[in-house]
BADRENZA-59988 format. One record per residue: z, y, x of N, C-alpha, C, O, CB in turn; residue number from 0. Coordinates in pm, whole numbers. Atoms other than C-alpha are relative to their C-alpha. Glycine has a CB too. Layout:
<rs>
R:n_zz:n_yy:n_xx:ca_zz:ca_yy:ca_xx:c_zz:c_yy:c_xx:o_zz:o_yy:o_xx:cb_zz:cb_yy:cb_xx:num
R:Z:Y:X:Z:Y:X:Z:Y:X:Z:Y:X:Z:Y:X:NUM;
...
</rs>
This chain:
<rs>
R:n_zz:n_yy:n_xx:ca_zz:ca_yy:ca_xx:c_zz:c_yy:c_xx:o_zz:o_yy:o_xx:cb_zz:cb_yy:cb_xx:num
R:0:-119:84:0:0:0:0:125:88:68:129:190:122:0:-95:0;
R:-1:-128:-69:-75:353:117:119:82:-47:137:107:-166:-132:77:-23:1;
R:-118:-78:39:242:552:126:-41:141:-38:-133:198:21:104:2:113:2;
R:32:-136:41:239:887:-50:40:101:107:123:71:194:69:34:-131:3;
R:-36:-107:-93:256:1211:144:147:36:-17:200:30:-129:-89:124:-21:4;
R:-144:-28:10:613:1312:226:30:124:-81:-46:221:-82:59:14:138:5;
R:-52:-111:79:808:1541:-1:124:56:69:212:-19:111:34:-46:-146:6;
R:-119:-67:-52:1056:1796:132:62:79:-115:-4:160:-180:-34:94:121:7;
R:-71:-61:112:1318:1910:-119:120:78:52:225:19:74:45:-107:-103:8;
R:-115:-79:-45:1540:2197:-1:113:-5:-104:89:5:-224:-42:146:27:9;
R:-116:4:88:1890:2173:-144:65:137:-10:105:195:90:102:-103:50:10;
R:-61:-132:15:2026:2493:-292:152:-6:17:218:98:9:-34:57:-137:11;
R:-142:7:-34:2376:2361:-218:28:81:127:138:133:144:44:-147:20:12;
R:-16:-74:-124:2320:2527:121:-46:145:-11:-41:219:87:-75:-69:110:13;
R:50:-136:19:2178:2848:-27:115:96:-30:230:55:-47:-104:3:-115:14;
R:-96:-104:34:2356:3176:-97:10:8:-152:-83:56:-217:-41:138:61:15;
R:-14:6:146:2490:3131:-451:-2:138:-65:-30:150:-184:127:-71:-35:16;
R:2:-134:57:2516:3506:-496:-142:52:-21:-163:150:-92:77:96:91:17;
R:140:-45:9:2137:3536:-463:-93:-119:-20:-193:-133:50:-40:79:128:18;
R:73:126:14:2004:3207:-593:-148:21:-29:-232:-49:28:62:-82:-110:19;
R:141:-22:32:1682:3342:-740:-78:38:126:-188:-12:148:-16:109:-107:20;
R:66:-39:-124:1594:3508:-409:-11:-118:96:-112:-133:165:76:116:67:21;
R:0:116:-90:1686:3192:-219:-107:-101:-41:-172:-163:43:138:-66:2:22;
R:106:89:49:1455:2986:-439:-136:54:40:-223:-22:84:8:-16:-154:23;
R:130:-59:-33:1170:3228:-380:-31:-10:149:-148:-12:187:-3:146:-45:24;
R:23:14:-144:1219:3197:-3:-76:-129:34:-150:-133:131:133:2:74:25;
R:58:131:-30:1105:2834:-20:-113:-38:-95:-172:-145:-82:108:-106:-3:26;
R:88:37:110:875:2845:-321:-140:-41:46:-200:-131:-12:-11:113:-97:27;
R:138:27:-42:545:2842:-132:-13:-124:87:-123:-173:109:-54:120:75:28;
R:6:109:-97:638:2557:102:71:-128:-45:34:-237:-1:58:44:128:29;
R:-72:118:46:881:2323:-73:-85:-80:-98:-174:-26:-164:133:40:-66:30;
R:64:86:99:759:2027:-278:84:-9:-127:32:2:-238:-22:-141:58:31;
R:-97:1:109:1069:1998:-496:113:94:38:128:131:154:54:-145:-28:32;
R:-125:-71:-25:1386:2203:-532:114:-91:-41:123:-132:-156:5:136:-78:33;
R:-108:95:24:1694:1984:-501:124:74:-48:170:169:16:31:-82:129:34;
R:-114:-66:62:1985:2080:-724:114:-101:-14:104:-196:-92:-39:61:-139:35;
R:-116:90:0:2321:1912:-663:101:44:-105:155:155:-98:66:-5:139:36;
R:-96:-27:106:2543:1896:-970:122:-89:26:112:-211:23:-61:-27:-142:37;
R:-124:74:-29:2904:1795:-891:108:47:-96:117:165:-130:44:20:148:38;
R:-92:-28:110:3188:1775:-1141:148:-1:38:233:14:-49:-21:-98:-109:39;
R:-139:8:-45:3507:1747:-929:73:-122:-57:196:-127:-59:75:126:-38:40;
R:-58:126:47:3561:1401:-1080:-66:-116:75:2:-191:146:-18:-17:-153:41;
R:71:105:-74:3294:1166:-948:5:26:150:19:-67:229:-146:-10:-47:42;
R:-17:-42:-140:3306:1360:-621:103:114:1:117:185:-98:-137:45:64:43;
R:-104:-102:-6:3585:1594:-501:-55:138:33:-7:205:124:104:-39:103:44;
R:60:-132:-21:3371:1905:-522:-57:46:-133:-92:-36:-218:-110:-4:112:45;
R:51:-58:123:3255:2139:-797:-110:98:36:-88:190:115:113:69:-81:46;
R:110:-89:-36:2916:2307:-783:-55:65:-126:18:135:-197:-113:-78:75:47;
R:65:-67:112:2670:2419:-1048:-33:-101:-109:-28:-222:-87:-128:73:47:48;
R:29:89:112:2573:2282:-1386:-120:46:-79:-206:119:-30:120:-9:-90:49;
R:116:-20:85:2333:2303:-1672:-39:147:-19:-158:178:-15:25:-63:-134:50;
R:42:-139:19:2347:2682:-1731:-77:58:118:-167:139:99:121:85:-27:51;
R:72:-50:-117:2235:2750:-1374:-141:-57:5:-236:15:37:77:-34:129:52;
R:133:61:4:1947:2505:-1404:-86:69:-105:-203:99:-81:11:-151:-29:53;
R:76:-67:107:1843:2666:-1732:-41:141:41:-150:187:6:83:5:-129:54;
R:33:-137:-38:1855:3014:-1578:-101:5:114:-176:102:125:126:74:40:55;
R:96:3:-111:1655:2913:-1268:-138:-45:-45:-238:-10:17:50:-90:110:56;
R:128:61:38:1384:2729:-1458:-111:103:-22:-224:77:21:19:-82:-126:57;
R:111:-94:24:1186:3040:-1568:-48:75:123:-154:137:119:41:98:-103:58;
R:36:-87:-111:1178:3198:-1223:-83:-69:108:-123:-5:205:125:55:63:59;
R:77:70:-103:990:2930:-1029:-80:-114:-63:-43:-170:-166:93:-55:110:60;
R:81:114:41:718:2670:-1068:38:-129:73:-17:-235:43:-147:30:24:61;
R:-38:119:-76:887:2431:-825:58:-108:-92:137:-78:-181:101:37:109:62;
R:-64:109:74:970:2089:-970:148:-11:39:182:-8:157:-73:-134:27:63;
R:-144:12:-24:1348:2054:-1007:37:-147:18:10:-231:-69:81:63:-115:64;
R:-50:133:-34:1497:1745:-844:152:6:-16:224:45:76:-42:-45:148:65;
R:-142:-15:33:1839:1729:-1011:76:-127:37:40:-236:-6:19:33:-150:66;
R:-81:112:-48:2100:1507:-846:138:12:-62:218:98:-25:9:-1:158:67;
R:-125:-4:74:2391:1436:-1077:106:-84:69:101:-207:65:-20:-48:-144:68;
R:-116:68:-58:2709:1350:-887:116:22:-96:210:96:-67:34:53:145:69;
R:-94:-25:109:2909:1331:-1209:38:-130:-69:-36:-229:-64:-60:98:-102:70;
R:-38:107:91:3101:1096:-1432:-80:13:-130:-131:121:-164:152:3:-28:71;
R:67:3:131:2944:997:-1763:-140:61:1:-169:147:-81:84:72:-101:72;
R:135:-57:-2:2582:1072:-1670:-77:-24:-129:-167:53:-162:-77:-56:116:73;
R:72:28:125:2466:914:-1998:18:116:-98:-69:144:-180:50:-133:-64:74;
R:-31:-112:90:2631:1207:-2176:-77:125:35:-117:201:-54:149:29:2:75;
R:52:-129:-45:2480:1484:-1967:-144:-2:48:-216:97:36:85:51:108:76;
R:128:2:-70:2164:1368:-1795:-119:43:-88:-202:121:-40:-26:-138:53:77;
R:118:-40:79:1916:1405:-2086:-13:151:-19:-123:202:-36:4:-67:-134:78;
R:6:-145:17:2009:1773:-2121:-71:66:117:-136:170:100:140:58:-15:79;
R:70:-55:-115:1879:1835:-1770:-151:-25:-11:-232:58:31:55:-61:131:80;
R:143:24:29:1550:1673:-1867:-50:101:-101:-159:157:-86:-22:-144:-52:81;
R:39:-98:102:1540:1896:-2174:-11:140:58:-89:222:9:102:-1:-115:82;
R:2:-133:-62:1605:2197:-1948:-119:18:94:-137:125:152:128:23:77:83;
R:121:-13:-80:1284:2123:-1760:5:-62:138:-82:-36:220:-32:140:15:84;
R:-5:68:-129:1396:1910:-1467:-117:-98:11:-151:-166:-86:134:-74:18:85;
R:110:95:-25:1110:1710:-1314:55:-140:20:3:-238:-32:-83:44:122:86;
R:-60:127:-36:1333:1435:-1179:151:14:-17:211:108:34:-37:-41:147:87;
R:-145:-1:17:1691:1357:-1284:55:-130:57:22:-239:10:40:17:-151:88;
R:-56:115:-69:1886:1126:-1057:150:-7:-26:221:93:-12:-29:7:153:89;
R:-143:21:25:2227:981:-1145:48:-115:88:-33:-192:141:30:-30:-151:90;
R:-55:99:-91:2461:756:-951:25:-135:-68:79:-142:-178:128:51:60:91;
R:-23:135:50:2468:382:-1000:148:-26:-22:186:-97:-115:-56:-103:98:92;
R:-145:24:7:2844:390:-944:64:61:-124:175:24:-161:67:56:124:93;
R:-57:-72:114:2894:616:-1247:-56:-46:-134:-22:10:-238:-24:148:16:94;
R:72:37:122:2679:432:-1501:2:-151:-20:-33:-226:71:-145:52:5:95;
R:-7:145:24:2728:92:-1664:-130:-58:-52:-144:-181:-59:110:-30:-99:96;
R:130:50:46:2371:70:-1798:-110:93:52:-166:171:-24:-5:-9:-156:97;
R:97:-92:-60:2133:245:-1556:-138:-8:-64:-206:94:-76:-11:-28:146:98;
R:134:15:55:1818:105:-1715:-12:74:-133:-114:136:-161:-35:-148:-17:99;
R:3:-70:129:1907:241:-2058:-8:151:20:-82:220:-51:124:-36:-83:100;
R:5:-144:-26:1970:588:-1915:-135:41:57:-186:148:25:113:41:96:101;
R:134:-29:-52:1642:573:-1723:-99:13:-114:-185:102:-112:-46:-111:98:102;
R:89:-8:116:1464:508:-2053:21:130:-76:-74:193:-122:22:-121:-94:103;
R:-31:-126:69:1643:804:-2211:-63:119:73:-120:208:10:153:20:-11:104;
R:54:-111:-78:1536:1033:-1929:-152:6:-11:-210:113:-27:41:-13:146:105;
R:146:2:12:1175:922:-1944:-43:45:-140:-144:114:-155:-55:-141:31:106;
R:31:-43:136:1177:970:-2321:13:151:-16:-57:213:-95:90:-70:-101:107;
R:-21:-145:5:1303:1324:-2263:-99:76:87:-96:199:93:142:33:43:108;
R:107:-65:-74:1009:1393:-2033:22:16:148:-56:85:215:-22:129:-56:109;
R:-29:-11:-143:1165:1359:-1688:-25:-133:70:-29:-239:7:145:47:23:110;
R:-6:120:-83:1130:1113:-1405:145:-45:8:237:37:-3:-60:26:142:111;
R:-135:55:-7:1431:884:-1369:31:-45:142:-47:-118:204:16:-118:-98:112;
R:-40:36:-135:1616:847:-1041:136:-68:2:225:-34:-77:2:122:88:113;
R:-127:69:-19:1896:615:-930:48:28:142:-26:10:238:-14:-153:-25:114;
R:-58:-32:-131:2128:719:-645:103:-107:39:178:-157:-45:66:139:-2:115;
R:-92:99:-57:2323:481:-422:84:69:106:30:120:204:-77:-124:59:116;
R:-87:-70:-94:2626:622:-240:21:-81:128:-18:-197:138:135:30:-66:117;
R:-14:56:-136:2724:549:118:58:-141:1:8:-228:73:87:90:84:118;
R:-72:126:-10:2959:258:51:-44:-105:-102:18:-210:-114:146:26:-17:119;
R:48:91:105:2760:91:-228:-112:-89:53:-211:-38:105:-48:79:-123:120;
R:109:89:-42:2552:-219:-144:-123:23:-87:-113:53:-206:44:-148:-9:121;
R:125:-24:72:2188:-185:-242:-49:-124:-76:-121:-113:-175:-108:45:98:122;
R:59:123:51:2121:-551:-322:9:-17:-152:-89:-61:-212:66:-115:65:123;
R:-6:22:145:2249:-556:-684:-98:86:-79:-123:58:-197:139:27:-48:124;
R:84:-95:73:2011:-273:-774:-149:-19:27:-232:46:-37:39:140:35:125;
R:141:17:-35:1686:-396:-621:-82:-48:-119:-197:-9:-136:-15:-97:116:126;
R:76:52:115:1588:-582:-939:-20:106:-108:-101:86:-199:73:-121:-60:127;
R:16:-108:98:1624:-256:-1135:-109:99:37:-143:186:-43:131:73:-17:128;
R:93:-101:-50:1368:-67:-929:-120:26:-92:-163:141:-102:-50:-42:134:129;
R:115:-29:87:1078:-112:-1176:32:98:-112:-60:155:-172:-52:-127:-59:130;
R:-39:-91:108:1276:98:-1427:13:145:46:39:234:-35:131:-45:-61:131;
R:-25:-133:-55:1295:400:-1195:-123:56:71:-212:-17:115:117:-5:96:132;
R:105:-71:-72:1066:659:-1043:44:40:140:-38:58:229:-43:123:-78:133;
R:-58:-42:-128:1299:755:-757:123:-84:28:203:-111:-62:36:150:-1:134;
R:-124:63:-45:1561:566:-559:53:86:114:-11:98:219:-23:-151:46:135;
R:-59:-91:-99:1789:802:-367:109:-74:76:207:-121:18:57:127:-68:136;
R:-101:61:-88:1981:658:-73:78:111:68:20:191:142:-67:-95:105:137;
R:-84:-97:-70:2273:871:41:15:-43:146:51:-157:175:138:12:-69:138;
R:-19:27:-144:2280:893:421:125:71:50:143:90:171:-124:46:81:139;
R:-136:-47:-24:2627:1049:401:82:-48:-120:31:-117:-207:7:159:18:140;
R:-81:21:119:2918:1018:158:-26:114:-96:-14:231:-58:151:-11:34:141;
R:32:-104:97:2825:1206:-159:118:94:-21:233:51:-25:-41:-62:-133:142;
R:-104:-93:38:3016:1523:-231:-1:133:72:38:235:14:128:-62:21:143;
R:-1:-126:-75:2972:1784:41:-124:9:88:-170:-92:141:127:10:87:144;
R:109:-22:-92:2685:1936:235:50:14:143:170:28:167:-78:125:-40:145;
R:-33:-25:-139:2674:1970:611:58:-119:75:103:-102:189:93:110:7:146;
R:-55:116:-68:2787:1615:695:-100:-59:99:-220:-34:92:43:-107:-102:147;
R:83:63:-102:2658:1414:988:-72:-122:-56:-11:-206:-122:85:-40:122:148;
R:88:111:39:2370:1173:920:54:-133:53:98:-141:168:-143:23:52:149;
R:-47:134:-38:2468:802:927:-122:-92:9:-170:-140:-94:106:-56:-102:150;
R:126:75:-12:2168:610:1069:8:-143:-52:-93:-198:-95:-43:-3:143:151;
R:-12:138:47:2308:269:972:-38:-13:-148:-77:-121:-193:141:-50:22:152;
R:32:6:142:2249:358:608:-150:-13:-26:-192:-39:-138:54:123:-70:153;
R:144:17:16:1875:347:671:-38:-146:-25:-150:-175:-68:-72:52:123:154;
R:28:140:34:1902:-31:640:-26:-15:-150:-108:-97:-191:117:-91:42:155;
R:25:4:145:1919:30:264:-141:49:-32:-209:-7:-118:104:87:-75:156;
R:135:-51:20:1599:232:283:-101:-109:32:-199:-128:-42:-26:126:87:157;
R:92:108:-39:1428:-57:461:-6:-107:-108:-113:-159:-138:43:-62:135:158;
R:-3:101:106:1540:-298:190:-75:47:-124:-149:-29:-186:144:-35:-37:159;
R:70:-54:118:1415:-71:-87:-150:5:26:-229:-29:-62:53:141:-35:160;
R:143:-6:-32:1082:-18:92:-63:-139:-7:-174:-154:-59:-21:61:140:161;
R:54:136:6:1034:-393:130:-16:-46:-144:-116:-107:-180:92:-97:77:162;
R:9:38:142:1109:-447:-239:-109:77:-71:-181:22:-154:134:23:-71:163;
R:103:-84:62:884:-158:-338:-139:-52:33:-226:-61:-54:15:146:45:164;
R:133:44:-42:591:-287:-136:-32:-140:-52:-145:-166:-92:-11:2:152:165;
R:27:136:48:631:-652:-237:-23:-1:-151:-95:-86:-202:117:-93:36:166;
R:19:-6:144:650:-550:-603:-108:97:-44:-133:113:-163:127:38:-65:167;
R:105:-99:28:373:-289:-576:48:106:-100:-20:138:-197:-128:-70:-55:168;
R:-62:-95:92:601:-36:-741:-36:144:35:-49:179:152:152:-18:0:169;
R:15:-144:-18:534:334:-791:141:58:5:203:83:-98:-85:67:-117:170;
R:-140:-38:-16:865:452:-649:13:92:121:-26:56:232:91:-124:16:171;
R:-36:-87:-112:970:749:-439:133:-47:57:227:-75:-17:7:150:-45:172;
R:-124:36:-68:1235:658:-182:52:126:70:-6:174:167:-21:-119:102:173;
R:-53:-129:-43:1450:964:-123:126:-21:83:204:-113:57:30:90:-122:174;
R:-123:2:-78:1718:1025:138:65:137:-7:-2:240:-14:-29:-40:148:175;
R:-77:-123:19:1993:1284:114:124:-7:87:208:-96:70:38:20:-149:176;
R:-120:-9:-82:2248:1381:375:-31:5:148:-71:-94:208:90:-117:-27:177;
R:21:-14:-144:2215:1517:727:-145:-5:43:-174:-29:160:75:-106:70:178;
R:142:4:-36:1835:1531:712:-37:131:69:-19:240:14:-89:-23:-126:179;
R:35:-116:-82:1711:1765:984:-110:-43:97:-158:-156:93:125:57:78:180;
R:110:29:-92:1452:1785:1261:30:-120:90:-63:-188:134:-30:122:85:181;
R:-35:110:-91:1643:1529:1470:27:-131:-72:58:-231:-7:120:38:81:182;
R:-26:123:74:1685:1272:1190:-112:-40:-96:-118:-155:-137:128:14:-77:183;
R:97:29:105:1389:1295:954:-102:-106:42:-150:-182:-42:-73:128:-40:184;
R:95:102:-46:1159:1082:1171:58:-140:-15:-13:-233:-53:-39:25:146:185;
R:-64:131:19:1410:796:1167:-7:-43:-146:-36:-159:-177:147:4:47:186;
R:1:32:143:1429:816:790:-141:-36:-47:-158:-126:-128:54:117:-81:187;
R:139:31:37:1049:820:758:-41:-137:53:-107:-214:-16:-94:109:54:188;
R:33:132:-58:1014:522:991:62:-112:-83:3:-219:-97:50:-8:145:189;
R:-68:102:81:1263:332:773:-67:-21:-135:-49:-124:-199:145:39:-21:190;
R:73:16:125:1044:394:470:23:109:-103:-34:103:-212:35:-128:-60:191;
R:-20:-110:95:1169:713:304:-125:86:-7:-197:102:91:122:85:41:192;
R:114:-91:13:906:947:164:35:127:-76:-53:208:-105:-114:-70:-70:193;
R:-48:-126:56:1119:1219:1:131:35:71:218:-50:88:21:-10:-156:194;
R:-107:-37:-92:1369:1417:205:72:125:-51:12:231:-64:-56:25:142:195;
R:-82:-113:41:1652:1641:85:54:66:126:112:0:212:116:-44:-95:196;
R:-47:-74:-118:1734:1911:339:67:128:-47:4:214:-109:-118:31:98:197;
R:-74:-119:38:2003:2170:285:17:96:115:-55:196:125:135:-38:-53:198;
R:-29:-88:-114:2144:2324:601:-121:16:90:-144:124:144:117:-55:80:199;
R:117:-7:-90:1827:2240:796:-102:101:-48:-180:152:32:-65:-137:12:200;
R:91:-100:55:1633:2470:563:70:134:-15:26:234:43:-54:-46:-136:201;
R:-63:-128:31:1873:2735:441:86:54:115:125:170:114:85:-14:-123:202;
R:-69:-49:-119:2056:2754:773:-94:48:108:-50:97:212:87:-108:55:203;
R:101:-41:-98:1731:2830:954:-32:148:-15:-17:206:-123:-129:-84:-16:204;
R:42:-140:6:1612:3179:1042:-118:20:-94:-129:122:-161:-35:51:140:205;
R:118:-5:85:1287:3104:859:-4:-128:-83:-62:-228:-38:-131:18:84:206;
R:-5:123:79:1347:2852:577:-136:-61:-27:-151:-183:-26:69:27:-130:207;
R:134:54:30:976:2821:494:-57:-73:120:-115:-181:106:-95:113:-43:208;
R:48:65:-121:887:2741:854:75:-130:26:17:-228:74:14:93:121:209;
R:-79:122:-18:1170:2487:866:-53:-112:-88:-60:-227:-46:148:26:-32:210;
R:57:101:90:1022:2308:565:-129:-56:57:-150:-177:58:-25:59:-140:211;
R:128:46:-56:678:2294:726:22:-91:120:-48:-191:137:-87:120:40:212;
R:-27:84:-117:824:2153:1046:53:-137:-44:9:-239:9:102:69:94:213;
R:-54:128:48:1023:1887:861:-110:-87:-59:-115:-208:-32:110:25:-104:214;
R:108:79:60:719:1780:663:-92:-57:107:-136:-172:98:-81:86:-99:215;
R:87:47:-107:511:1757:979:63:-115:77:-6:-210:114:-31:115:95:216;
R:-67:108:-69:772:1541:1150:0:-127:-84:-23:-236:-32:143:40:34:217;
R:-1:117:87:797:1311:848:-140:-61:-11:-155:-184:-13:52:39:-138:218;
R:137:49:18:418:1285:812:-53:-68:125:-144:-151:117:-92:113:-38:219;
R:49:55:-125:370:1196:1175:53:-136:34:8:-199:130:30:90:108:220;
R:-64:127:-30:584:887:1160:8:-86:-124:-17:-38:-235:140:22:58:221;
R:-28:88:112:654:588:941:-120:-38:-84:-104:-83:-198:98:62:-85:222;
R:118:46:71:294:520:840:-52:96:-103:-139:59:-182:30:-127:-66:223;
R:52:-95:97:241:836:637:-137:47:41:-176:41:158:94:119:-14:224;
R:131:-60:-29:-101:991:606:18:126:83:-80:191:118:-77:32:-131:225;
</rs>
C-alpha cells in the first residue's frame, strides 16, 4: 500500500490562549490539521479548553479541526464536537466501554472517528477494532500535559498498528502525539506514523509556519512516504 502524505497538526495547547485566533492564523497556510486538546481534570489531571472555544474558533479558519478528547464519558460529549464542525474527533480507549458504538455516532454526526491509546495501555486488544476507525492516535508520552519528553519505546505500538493496517488494507491514519519535534519525527515516520501532533515544536519556534514545513519535510523523507 502507498502511504499517504504526512499530516502535521499543530497543537494549540502550546499556543498563547490570550490570542488564540491570531495563533491559529499563524499556522493556517502551512498546517494540515489544527489539533485541539480537550482535558477535563478528571481523565487527566489538567484542565484546558472545551466546546465553546471550538465553536468560537470554527468560523475563523478553514483548517480541519483534529479534536483530542482526554475526558471521562466521551460518549456524552464527543458528538457535540462533531456537530461543532470538527473534522476528526478522537477519544480515549481507556475512557469508553464501547468504542465502536461511539465511532458510529461520530461518523453519523459527520466527523471522522479516532481512537487514542495512552502510554501505559497495551495496543493488542484494540487492533481488531481498527476497521471501525479513521484515525488511531498513539500517545508517545503520558496524556495530560504538553512539553513532555518523547518516549521512543512507544513506537512499538505504531509498528503494530501499521502492520495491522497494511495486512487489513485499512484506510487509517496513524497519529502520534507527544514530544514530536525535529529530532523525533523521523523515528515516528519510520515506525509507520503518518500524522504528527506538534505543540512546542511549532508554537515555541520563532517562525511557526517554517517549523511546520520543516517537520513535514522530515516526515516525508523517511518511513516510505512519497
